N, C-alpha and C positions, 0 to 999 in steps of 0.2 A: 195968479195964473201967468202973468207976464214974467215973473221971476223964474218960474219953472221953465218956460220957453227959452228964456235967455240962458239959463243954466244948461239946458239940453244942447243948445247951439254951441255953447262954450265948451262943453265936454265932448262935442263931436259925435253925439249919438245919432244913429240913423233911424229915420222913421220908416214905417212900412212902405211908404211911397218911394223912399230912397232905395230900399231893398228891391222893390219891383223894378226900378230904373236900372239898377246894377244887374239884376237877373235878365232883363230884356237886352241890355248891352252884351252880356255874356253870350246869350243865345244868338244874337246877330253875329258876333265875332266867330262863334263856332260854325254857324251855317255859312257865312261868307268866307271865312278863312280856312275851313277844313272840308265841310261837306260838299259845297259847290265845286271847289277845285278838283277834289277827288272824283266826283261824279262826272263833271264835264270833261275832264281830261281822259278819263276811262272811256267815255263814249266818243268824243270828237277825235282825240289823237290815238287812243288805243284801238277802237273798233272802226270808226268811219275812215280815218286816214289810212289805216292798214288795209281795209277792204278796197277802197278806191285806188290806193297805191298799188296793190297787187293786180288790180284789173287794168288800170290805165297808166301806171307809173307813179313814182314818188311825187313829182311836181303836181300832177293832177290830184293826187291824194291830199296834198297840202292845200291846194286850191279849193277842193270840195269841202274839206273840213273847215277851212277858213270861212267860206260862204255860209255853211250851216251854223257855225258858231256865232257869226254876226246876226244871222236871221233869228235866232232864238232869244237874243237879248233885246227886249223891248226898250223903247226910250224915244227921245227926241231924234229927229233925223240927223242932227249934227253929231250924234254919237256913232253913226254908222261907220265912218272912217276910222275912229279909234278902235272900234270892235273888230273891224277888218284887219287893222294893224296888229292888234294883240293876237288875234287868231292866227295870222300869218307867222308872227314871231314864235308863238308856241308850237305851231306845226313844224317849222324849220328846226326848232330846238329838239322836238321829238325825233325827227329824221337824223339830225346830226349826232345826238347823244344816244340814240337807240334805247331810250328809257323814258318812261312817263314821270319819273320822280322829279327831274329838273323842271318839267312842265307844271307839275302840281305845285312845286315850291314857288315858281315864278308867278303862277296864277294866283296863289294865295297871297303873296306879297303885294301884287297889283290890287287885289280886292281889298286887302286891309289898308293899303295906302289910300284908296278911294274913300273908304268908310271914315278913315281918320280925317281926310280933307273935308268931307261933308260935315263931320262933327265940329271941326274947327270953324267952319263957315257959320255954324249955328250959334256960336258963342256970342 
């Protein structure tokens, strides 16, 4: 039995647990790197910023979308300032570029960087 285990490790075969871990990681990366940025940018910068901006001006639209973005992200109180900062930068990016695509890309890169850092800290 020990020889079979050693041979499996040597050949690099994956167990069903390994496949589950890879599948879970892939799912996290898709949700965090694609679905969340698309959904959040469509709502916060596409709808909310546009609506508030047309009602009260672009600066107010950025402000409202920034506050709403930070408010929906739960976490420790120390994360409020970073969420406000990210929300503000993404809001300004949407106004300056007049497109959600740069916001989705920046949001995705930010999320994937964060996931990567969390994974590195767990090693």
